[in-house]
TIVO-2410 file (N, C-alpha, C; in nm, 3 decimals):
# residues 147
REC num residu      c1      c2      c3 atome chaine
REC   1      X   0.085  -0.118   0.000     N      A
REC   1      X   0.000   0.000   0.000    CA      A
REC   1      X   0.090   0.124   0.000     C      A
REC   2      X   0.064   0.220  -0.087     N      A
REC   2      X   0.143   0.343  -0.093    CA      A
REC   2      X   0.099   0.440   0.016     C      A
REC   3      X   0.183   0.541   0.039     N      A
REC   3      X   0.146   0.645   0.136    CA      A
REC   3      X   0.016   0.712   0.095     C      A
REC   4      X  -0.002   0.735  -0.035     N      A
REC   4      X  -0.124   0.801  -0.084    CA      A
REC   4      X  -0.248   0.717  -0.052     C      A
REC   5      X  -0.239   0.584  -0.070     N      A
REC   5      X  -0.352   0.496  -0.038    CA      A
REC   5      X  -0.381   0.495   0.111     C      A
REC   6      X  -0.276   0.497   0.194     N      A
REC   6      X  -0.294   0.497   0.339    CA      A
REC   6      X  -0.366   0.622   0.387     C      A
REC   7      X  -0.349   0.734   0.318     N      A
REC   7      X  -0.408   0.860   0.364    CA      A
REC   7      X  -0.551   0.877   0.319     C      A
REC   8      X  -0.601   0.790   0.230     N      A
REC   8      X  -0.734   0.809   0.175    CA      A
REC   8      X  -0.844   0.818   0.281     C      A
REC   9      X  -0.823   0.761   0.397     N      A
REC   9      X  -0.925   0.762   0.500    CA      A
REC   9      X  -0.889   0.854   0.615     C      A
REC  10      X  -0.784   0.932   0.599     N      A
REC  10      X  -0.738   1.021   0.705    CA      A
REC  10      X  -0.786   1.163   0.677     C      A
REC  11      X  -0.840   1.226   0.779     N      A
REC  11      X  -0.884   1.364   0.769    CA      A
REC  11      X  -0.802   1.446   0.867     C      A
REC  12      X  -0.757   1.561   0.820     N      A
REC  12      X  -0.678   1.652   0.902    CA      A
REC  12      X  -0.766   1.765   0.952     C      A
REC  13      X  -0.735   1.814   1.070     N      A
REC  13      X  -0.805   1.929   1.126    CA      A
REC  13      X  -0.722   2.054   1.101     C      A
REC  14      X  -0.791   2.165   1.080     N      A
REC  14      X  -0.727   2.295   1.068    CA      A
REC  14      X  -0.808   2.397   1.145     C      A
REC  15      X  -0.742   2.508   1.179     N      A
REC  15      X  -0.810   2.606   1.264    CA      A
REC  15      X  -0.741   2.741   1.252     C      A
REC  16      X  -0.818   2.844   1.274     N      A
REC  16      X  -0.763   2.979   1.279    CA      A
REC  16      X  -0.698   3.003   1.416     C      A
REC  17      X  -0.636   3.116   1.433     N      A
REC  17      X  -0.567   3.150   1.557    CA      A
REC  17      X  -0.660   3.155   1.677     C      A
REC  18      X  -0.776   3.216   1.661     N      A
REC  18      X  -0.865   3.236   1.775    CA      A
REC  18      X  -0.962   3.120   1.799     C      A
REC  19      X  -0.971   3.027   1.706     N      A
REC  19      X  -1.060   2.912   1.723    CA      A
REC  19      X  -1.202   2.936   1.676     C      A
REC  20      X  -1.228   3.051   1.614     N      A
REC  20      X  -1.363   3.079   1.565    CA      A
REC  20      X  -1.398   2.997   1.441     C      A
REC  21      X  -1.296   2.954   1.364     N      A
REC  21      X  -1.317   2.874   1.243    CA      A
REC  21      X  -1.234   2.747   1.251     C      A
REC  22      X  -1.300   2.635   1.227     N      A
REC  22      X  -1.234   2.505   1.214    CA      A
REC  22      X  -1.266   2.449   1.077     C      A
REC  23      X  -1.175   2.371   1.021     N      A
REC  23      X  -1.202   2.303   0.896    CA      A
REC  23      X  -1.146   2.162   0.900     C      A
REC  24      X  -1.194   2.080   0.811     N      A
REC  24      X  -1.144   1.943   0.793    CA      A
REC  24      X  -1.103   1.930   0.648     C      A
REC  25      X  -0.992   1.862   0.624     N      A
REC  25      X  -0.943   1.842   0.488    CA      A
REC  25      X  -0.884   1.702   0.478     C      A
REC  26      X  -0.910   1.637   0.367     N      A
REC  26      X  -0.854   1.504   0.344    CA      A
REC  26      X  -0.703   1.514   0.333     C      A
REC  27      X  -0.633   1.416   0.388     N      A
REC  27      X  -0.487   1.413   0.376    CA      A
REC  27      X  -0.451   1.351   0.241     C      A
REC  28      X  -0.499   1.416   0.136     N      A
REC  28      X  -0.479   1.368  -0.001    CA      A
REC  28      X  -0.430   1.482  -0.089     C      A
REC  29      X  -0.343   1.566  -0.034     N      A
REC  29      X  -0.292   1.680  -0.109    CA      A
REC  29      X  -0.220   1.632  -0.234     C      A
REC  30      X  -0.239   1.706  -0.343     N      A
REC  30      X  -0.183   1.671  -0.473    CA      A
REC  30      X  -0.044   1.731  -0.489     C      A
REC  31      X  -0.021   1.848  -0.432     N      A
REC  31      X   0.107   1.916  -0.442    CA      A
REC  31      X   0.122   2.010  -0.323     C      A
REC  32      X   0.246   2.051  -0.299     N      A
REC  32      X   0.274   2.148  -0.193    CA      A
REC  32      X   0.400   2.225  -0.232     C      A
REC  33      X   0.401   2.353  -0.199     N      A
REC  33      X   0.515   2.438  -0.234    CA      A
REC  33      X   0.523   2.556  -0.138     C      A
REC  34      X   0.633   2.627  -0.149     N      A
REC  34      X   0.652   2.753  -0.079    CA      A
REC  34      X   0.645   2.863  -0.184     C      A
REC  35      X   0.545   2.949  -0.174     N      A
REC  35      X   0.525   3.054  -0.274    CA      A
REC  35      X   0.586   3.184  -0.226     C      A
REC  36      X   0.674   3.242  -0.308     N      A
REC  36      X   0.744   3.366  -0.274    CA      A
REC  36      X   0.690   3.487  -0.350     C      A
REC  37      X   0.575   3.473  -0.417     N      A
REC  37      X   0.522   3.586  -0.495    CA      A
REC  37      X   0.486   3.701  -0.400     C      A
REC  38      X   0.482   3.822  -0.457     N      A
REC  38      X   0.454   3.939  -0.374    CA      A
REC  38      X   0.313   3.934  -0.313     C      A
REC  39      X   0.217   3.875  -0.383     N      A
REC  39      X   0.082   3.864  -0.327    CA      A
REC  39      X   0.080   3.774  -0.204     C      A
REC  40      X   0.145   3.659  -0.210     N      A
REC  40      X   0.149   3.570  -0.093    CA      A
REC  40      X   0.228   3.632   0.022     C      A
REC  41      X   0.334   3.705  -0.010     N      A
REC  41      X   0.410   3.773   0.097    CA      A
REC  41      X   0.322   3.876   0.167     C      A
REC  42      X   0.248   3.955   0.089     N      A
REC  42      X   0.161   4.056   0.151    CA      A
REC  42      X   0.046   3.991   0.228     C      A
REC  43      X  -0.011   3.884   0.174     N      A
REC  43      X  -0.124   3.818   0.239    CA      A
REC  43      X  -0.086   3.754   0.372     C      A
REC  44      X   0.039   3.703   0.379     N      A
REC  44      X   0.082   3.635   0.501    CA      A
REC  44      X   0.164   3.723   0.594     C      A
REC  45      X   0.220   3.831   0.540     N      A
REC  45      X   0.310   3.913   0.620    CA      A
REC  45      X   0.441   3.842   0.646     C      A
REC  46      X   0.476   3.748   0.559     N      A
REC  46      X   0.595   3.665   0.578    CA      A
REC  46      X   0.675   3.660   0.448     C      A
REC  47      X   0.789   3.594   0.452     N      A
REC  47      X   0.876   3.582   0.334    CA      A
REC  47      X   0.815   3.494   0.226     C      A
REC  48      X   0.731   3.399   0.266     N      A
REC  48      X   0.667   3.310   0.170    CA      A
REC  48      X   0.548   3.242   0.235     C      A
REC  49      X   0.464   3.179   0.150     N      A
REC  49      X   0.347   3.106   0.199    CA      A
REC  49      X   0.365   2.958   0.169     C      A
REC  50      X   0.383   2.875   0.274     N      A
REC  50      X   0.381   2.730   0.253    CA      A
REC  50      X   0.235   2.686   0.235     C      A
REC  51      X   0.206   2.620   0.124     N      A
REC  51      X   0.069   2.578   0.097    CA      A
REC  51      X   0.066   2.437   0.041     C      A
REC  52      X  -0.050   2.373   0.057     N      A
REC  52      X  -0.073   2.241   0.000    CA      A
REC  52      X  -0.201   2.248  -0.081     C      A
REC  53      X  -0.197   2.198  -0.205     N      A
REC  53      X  -0.310   2.204  -0.296    CA      A
REC  53      X  -0.390   2.076  -0.298     C      A
REC  54      X  -0.523   2.094  -0.302     N      A
REC  54      X  -0.614   1.980  -0.302    CA      A
REC  54      X  -0.744   2.023  -0.372     C      A
REC  55      X  -0.817   1.926  -0.424     N      A
REC  55      X  -0.946   1.954  -0.486    CA      A
REC  55      X  -1.037   2.024  -0.384     C      A
REC  56      X  -1.108   2.122  -0.430     N      A
REC  56      X  -1.189   2.208  -0.341    CA      A
REC  56      X  -1.290   2.130  -0.258     C      A
REC  57      X  -1.349   2.026  -0.316     N      A
REC  57      X  -1.453   1.952  -0.243    CA      A
REC  57      X  -1.397   1.863  -0.131     C      A
REC  58      X  -1.265   1.860  -0.115     N      A
REC  58      X  -1.206   1.779  -0.008    CA      A
REC  58      X  -1.176   1.861   0.116     C      A
REC  59      X  -1.218   1.988   0.117     N      A
REC  59      X  -1.207   2.074   0.235    CA      A
REC  59      X  -1.347   2.119   0.273     C      A
REC  60      X  -1.377   2.111   0.402     N      A
REC  60      X  -1.508   2.159   0.448    CA      A
REC  60      X  -1.491   2.233   0.580     C      A
REC  61      X  -1.568   2.337   0.594     N      A
REC  61      X  -1.569   2.414   0.718    CA      A
REC  61      X  -1.654   2.337   0.819     C      A
REC  62      X  -1.599   2.310   0.936     N      A
REC  62      X  -1.671   2.232   1.037    CA      A
REC  62      X  -1.724   2.319   1.151     C      A
REC  63      X  -1.673   2.442   1.160     N      A
REC  63      X  -1.721   2.534   1.265    CA      A
REC  63      X  -1.691   2.676   1.217     C      A
REC  64      X  -1.785   2.764   1.239     N      A
REC  64      X  -1.762   2.906   1.216    CA      A
REC  64      X  -1.774   2.952   1.072     C      A
REC  65      X  -1.854   2.884   0.992     N      A
REC  65      X  -1.873   2.927   0.854    CA      A
REC  65      X  -1.918   3.071   0.842     C      A
REC  66      X  -1.991   3.120   0.941     N      A
REC  66      X  -2.036   3.258   0.939    CA      A
REC  66      X  -1.924   3.355   0.977     C      A
REC  67      X  -1.809   3.301   1.017     N      A
REC  67      X  -1.694   3.384   1.053    CA      A
REC  67      X  -1.590   3.393   0.942     C      A
REC  68      X  -1.626   3.348   0.822     N      A
REC  68      X  -1.533   3.355   0.710    CA      A
REC  68      X  -1.537   3.493   0.645     C      A
REC  69      X  -1.420   3.541   0.608     N      A
REC  69      X  -1.406   3.667   0.536    CA      A
REC  69      X  -1.338   3.633   0.403     C      A
REC  70      X  -1.405   3.663   0.293     N      A
REC  70      X  -1.358   3.622   0.161    CA      A
REC  70      X  -1.318   3.745   0.080     C      A
REC  71      X  -1.196   3.739   0.025     N      A
REC  71      X  -1.144   3.844  -0.061    CA      A
REC  71      X  -1.132   3.789  -0.202     C      A
REC  72      X  -1.218   3.833  -0.292     N      A
REC  72      X  -1.218   3.785  -0.429    CA      A
REC  72      X  -1.357   3.739  -0.468     C      A
REC  73      X  -1.362   3.653  -0.571     N      A
REC  73      X  -1.492   3.603  -0.615    CA      A
REC  73      X  -1.503   3.453  -0.590     C      A
REC  74      X  -1.611   3.393  -0.632     N      A
REC  74      X  -1.641   3.252  -0.605    CA      A
REC  74      X  -1.529   3.157  -0.648     C      A
REC  75      X  -1.466   3.184  -0.760     N      A
REC  75      X  -1.369   3.090  -0.816    CA      A
REC  75      X  -1.223   3.131  -0.800     C      A
REC  76      X  -1.197   3.239  -0.729     N      A
REC  76      X  -1.059   3.283  -0.705    CA      A
REC  76      X  -1.060   3.379  -0.587     C      A
REC  77      X  -1.030   3.328  -0.469     N      A
REC  77      X  -1.031   3.415  -0.351    CA      A
REC  77      X  -0.944   3.362  -0.239     C      A
REC  78      X  -0.914   3.451  -0.146     N      A
REC  78      X  -0.849   3.416  -0.020    CA      A
REC  78      X  -0.955   3.414   0.088     C      A
REC  79      X  -0.942   3.318   0.179     N      A
REC  79      X  -1.038   3.303   0.288    CA      A
REC  79      X  -0.965   3.320   0.421     C      A
REC  80      X  -1.020   3.407   0.503     N      A
REC  80      X  -0.963   3.436   0.635    CA      A
REC  80      X  -1.071   3.424   0.742     C      A
REC  81      X  -1.027   3.417   0.866     N      A
REC  81      X  -1.120   3.427   0.978    CA      A
REC  81      X  -1.156   3.574   0.996     C      A
REC  82      X  -1.283   3.602   1.005     N      A
REC  82      X  -1.333   3.739   1.023    CA      A
REC  82      X  -1.296   3.793   1.162     C      A
REC  83      X  -1.278   3.704   1.259     N      A
REC  83      X  -1.250   3.747   1.396    CA      A
REC  83      X  -1.103   3.781   1.417     C      A
REC  84      X  -1.013   3.687   1.382     N      A
REC  84      X  -0.870   3.708   1.410    CA      A
REC  84      X  -0.787   3.739   1.285     C      A
REC  85      X  -0.842   3.718   1.167     N      A
REC  85      X  -0.771   3.750   1.044    CA      A
REC  85      X  -0.681   3.640   0.991     C      A
REC  86      X  -0.677   3.524   1.056     N      A
REC  86      X  -0.591   3.416   1.007    CA      A
REC  86      X  -0.621   3.383   0.862     C      A
REC  87      X  -0.516   3.368   0.783     N      A
REC  87      X  -0.526   3.331   0.642    CA      A
REC  87      X  -0.538   3.179   0.636     C      A
REC  88      X  -0.655   3.127   0.598     N      A
REC  88      X  -0.682   2.984   0.602    CA      A
REC  88      X  -0.651   2.913   0.471     C      A
REC  89      X  -0.704   2.965   0.361     N      A
REC  89      X  -0.681   2.901   0.232    CA      A
REC  89      X  -0.717   2.995   0.118     C      A
REC  90      X  -0.672   2.958  -0.001     N      A
REC  90      X  -0.706   3.031  -0.124    CA      A
REC  90      X  -0.779   2.937  -0.217     C      A
REC  91      X  -0.881   2.986  -0.284     N      A
REC  91      X  -0.948   2.912  -0.391    CA      A
REC  91      X  -0.879   2.952  -0.521     C      A
REC  92      X  -0.834   2.852  -0.597     N      A
REC  92      X  -0.752   2.877  -0.716    CA      A
REC  92      X  -0.795   2.786  -0.831     C      A
REC  93      X  -0.728   2.801  -0.945     N      A
REC  93      X  -0.747   2.715  -1.061    CA      A
REC  93      X  -0.895   2.709  -1.102     C      A
REC  94      X  -0.952   2.827  -1.123     N      A
REC  94      X  -1.093   2.842  -1.165    CA      A
REC  94      X  -1.190   2.776  -1.067     C      A
REC  95      X  -1.156   2.781  -0.939     N      A
REC  95      X  -1.243   2.729  -0.834    CA      A
REC  95      X  -1.233   2.581  -0.808     C      A
REC  96      X  -1.147   2.511  -0.880     N      A
REC  96      X  -1.139   2.365  -0.866    CA      A
REC  96      X  -1.054   2.320  -0.748     C      A
REC  97      X  -0.957   2.401  -0.706     N      A
REC  97      X  -0.864   2.362  -0.600    CA      A
REC  97      X  -0.861   2.465  -0.489     C      A
REC  98      X  -0.814   2.425  -0.374     N      A
REC  98      X  -0.780   2.518  -0.266    CA      A
REC  98      X  -0.633   2.499  -0.232     C      A
REC  99      X  -0.569   2.609  -0.196     N      A
REC  99      X  -0.433   2.607  -0.144    CA      A
REC  99      X  -0.444   2.634   0.005     C      A
REC 100      X  -0.431   2.529   0.084     N      A
REC 100      X  -0.441   2.538   0.229    CA      A
REC 100      X  -0.312   2.598   0.284     C      A
REC 101      X  -0.325   2.703   0.365     N      A
REC 101      X  -0.209   2.759   0.433    CA      A
REC 101      X  -0.164   2.657   0.537     C      A
REC 102      X  -0.048   2.596   0.514     N      A
REC 102      X  -0.006   2.482   0.596    CA      A
REC 102      X   0.009   2.516   0.744     C      A
REC 103      X   0.035   2.642   0.776     N      A
REC 103      X   0.047   2.683   0.915    CA      A
REC 103      X  -0.082   2.675   0.993     C      A
REC 104      X  -0.196   2.663   0.925     N      A
REC 104      X  -0.324   2.654   0.994    CA      A
REC 104      X  -0.365   2.509   1.022     C      A
REC 105      X  -0.288   2.413   0.972     N      A
REC 105      X  -0.319   2.272   0.998    CA      A
REC 105      X  -0.284   2.238   1.142     C      A
REC 106      X  -0.376   2.174   1.212     N      A
REC 106      X  -0.352   2.125   1.347    CA      A
REC 106      X  -0.277   1.992   1.340     C      A
REC 107      X  -0.319   1.908   1.246     N      A
REC 107      X  -0.259   1.776   1.228    CA      A
REC 107      X  -0.147   1.783   1.124     C      A
REC 108      X  -0.055   1.689   1.134     N      A
REC 108      X   0.061   1.684   1.045    CA      A
REC 108      X   0.025   1.614   0.915     C      A
REC 109      X   0.031   1.685   0.802     N      A
REC 109      X  -0.001   1.620   0.674    CA      A
REC 109      X   0.113   1.529   0.630     C      A
REC 110      X   0.081   1.436   0.542     N      A
REC 110      X   0.188   1.349   0.491    CA      A
REC 110      X   0.272   1.419   0.386     C      A
REC 111      X   0.218   1.521   0.322     N      A
REC 111      X   0.292   1.593   0.218    CA      A
REC 111      X   0.379   1.702   0.280     C      A
REC 112      X   0.488   1.731   0.211     N      A
REC 112      X   0.577   1.841   0.247    CA      A
REC 112      X   0.597   1.926   0.122     C      A
REC 113      X   0.626   2.055   0.137     N      A
REC 113      X   0.658   2.134   0.018    CA      A
REC 113      X   0.775   2.070  -0.057     C      A
REC 114      X   0.760   2.067  -0.189     N      A
REC 114      X   0.863   2.003  -0.272    CA      A
REC 114      X   0.937   2.103  -0.360     C      A
REC 115      X   0.912   2.232  -0.341     N      A
REC 115      X   0.984   2.333  -0.418    CA      A
REC 115      X   0.942   2.472  -0.376     C      A
REC 116      X   1.018   2.569  -0.428     N      A
REC 116      X   0.990   2.711  -0.408    CA      A
REC 116      X   0.947   2.768  -0.542     C      A
REC 117      X   0.834   2.841  -0.543     N      A
REC 117      X   0.786   2.902  -0.668    CA      A
REC 117      X   0.790   3.054  -0.657     C      A
REC 118      X   0.796   3.118  -0.771     N      A
REC 118      X   0.805   3.264  -0.783    CA      A
REC 118      X   0.926   3.321  -0.710     C      A
REC 119      X   1.039   3.249  -0.716     N      A
REC 119      X   1.159   3.299  -0.649    CA      A
REC 119      X   1.216   3.423  -0.718     C      A
REC 120      X   1.177   3.447  -0.844     N      A
REC 120      X   1.225   3.569  -0.912    CA      A
REC 120      X   1.171   3.695  -0.846     C      A
REC 121      X   1.063   3.681  -0.768     N      A
REC 121      X   1.008   3.798  -0.699    CA      A
REC 121      X   1.014   3.783  -0.547     C      A
REC 122      X   1.100   3.694  -0.498     N      A
REC 122      X   1.109   3.674  -0.353    CA      A
REC 122      X   1.163   3.797  -0.283     C      A
REC 123      X   1.140   3.806  -0.153     N      A
REC 123      X   1.191   3.917  -0.073    CA      A
REC 123      X   1.343   3.915  -0.075     C      A
REC 124      X   1.403   4.028  -0.106     N      A
REC 124      X   1.549   4.036  -0.115    CA      A
REC 124      X   1.616   4.009   0.019     C      A
REC 125      X   1.547   4.035   0.128     N      A
REC 125      X   1.604   4.016   0.260    CA      A
REC 125      X   1.599   3.872   0.308     C      A
REC 126      X   1.536   3.784   0.230     N      A
REC 126      X   1.523   3.643   0.270    CA      A
REC 126      X   1.613   3.556   0.182     C      A
REC 127      X   1.685   3.464   0.246     N      A
REC 127      X   1.770   3.369   0.175    CA      A
REC 127      X   1.713   3.229   0.190     C      A
REC 128      X   1.690   3.163   0.078     N      A
REC 128      X   1.643   3.024   0.081    CA      A
REC 128      X   1.764   2.937   0.113     C      A
REC 129      X   1.755   2.858   0.218     N      A
REC 129      X   1.872   2.781   0.263    CA      A
REC 129      X   1.854   2.630   0.250     C      A
REC 130      X   1.739   2.584   0.198     N      A
REC 130      X   1.721   2.440   0.182    CA      A
REC 130      X   1.760   2.399   0.040     C      A
REC 131      X   1.752   2.271   0.012     N      A
REC 131      X   1.792   2.218  -0.119    CA      A
REC 131      X   1.674   2.191  -0.212     C      A
REC 132      X   1.555   2.241  -0.178     N      A
REC 132      X   1.439   2.219  -0.265    CA      A
REC 132      X   1.461   2.293  -0.397     C      A
REC 133      X   1.404   2.240  -0.506     N      A
REC 133      X   1.415   2.311  -0.635    CA      A
REC 133      X   1.351   2.449  -0.626     C      A
REC 134      X   1.407   2.541  -0.704     N      A
REC 134      X   1.355   2.678  -0.707    CA      A
REC 134      X   1.312   2.711  -0.849     C      A
REC 135      X   1.193   2.771  -0.859     N      A
REC 135      X   1.135   2.806  -0.989    CA      A
REC 135      X   1.103   2.955  -0.991     C      A
REC 136      X   1.139   3.021  -1.100     N      A
REC 136      X   1.117   3.164  -1.112    CA      A
REC 136      X   0.972   3.203  -1.125     C      A
REC 137      X   0.892   3.114  -1.179     N      A
REC 137      X   0.751   3.142  -1.204    CA      A
REC 137      X   0.665   3.035  -1.137     C      A
REC 138      X   0.540   3.027  -1.179     N      A
REC 138      X   0.448   2.927  -1.125    CA      A
REC 138      X   0.472   2.791  -1.190     C      A
REC 139      X   0.477   2.688  -1.112     N      A
REC 139      X   0.475   2.549  -1.159    CA      A
REC 139      X   0.391   2.471  -1.059     C      A
REC 140      X   0.331   2.363  -1.103     N      A
REC 140      X   0.262   2.274  -1.010    CA      A
REC 140      X   0.365   2.172  -0.968     C      A
REC 141      X   0.406   2.181  -0.842     N      A
REC 141      X   0.508   2.093  -0.787    CA      A
REC 141      X   0.437   1.971  -0.731     C      A
REC 142      X   0.440   1.861  -0.805     N      A
REC 142      X   0.359   1.743  -0.773    CA      A
REC 142      X   0.417   1.661  -0.659     C      A
REC 143      X   0.328   1.585  -0.598     N      A
REC 143      X   0.366   1.489  -0.495    CA      A
REC 143      X   0.447   1.379  -0.563     C      A
REC 144      X   0.557   1.336  -0.501     N      A
REC 144      X   0.635   1.225  -0.560    CA      A
REC 144      X   0.549   1.100  -0.573     C      A
REC 145      X   0.575   1.020  -0.674     N      A
REC 145      X   0.503   0.895  -0.694    CA      A
REC 145      X   0.521   0.808  -0.571     C      A
REC 146      X   0.409   0.755  -0.519     N      A
REC 146      X   0.414   0.669  -0.400    CA      A
REC 146      X   0.423   0.748  -0.271     C      A
REC 147      X   0.432   0.882  -0.281     N      A
REC 147      X   0.447   0.966  -0.162    CA      A
REC 147      X   0.317   1.015  -0.110     C      A
***
């Protein structure tokens, strides 16, 4: 049995800082990366956004749906907690996927970021010190086979 098959029945919990919003997401992420684009830096207030991508229907809000604050439209937006402002996830790829902000996961996912994207626009004050591949633009950094 591969790691991917083992995770098919595992659900991860996620939560905002204040606990007003909880979500559940399948541990079946398709890809994960560290995004250094200027939009992700501004949205997170950090050097980059570690995110994991998954089909949109595999994430559900389990508490505090009325506390969601959405920036954008139905098929492309960022979702935050209205109470504390935590950045929870982004809806991307014409509404088909979500990019879960990995820092909001309570449980440890089986996937890890496998590359850095948009490094051509990364913060000049930040130095990438790991050995992950670096890409100047957007790429879908896939989960390794069997991973």
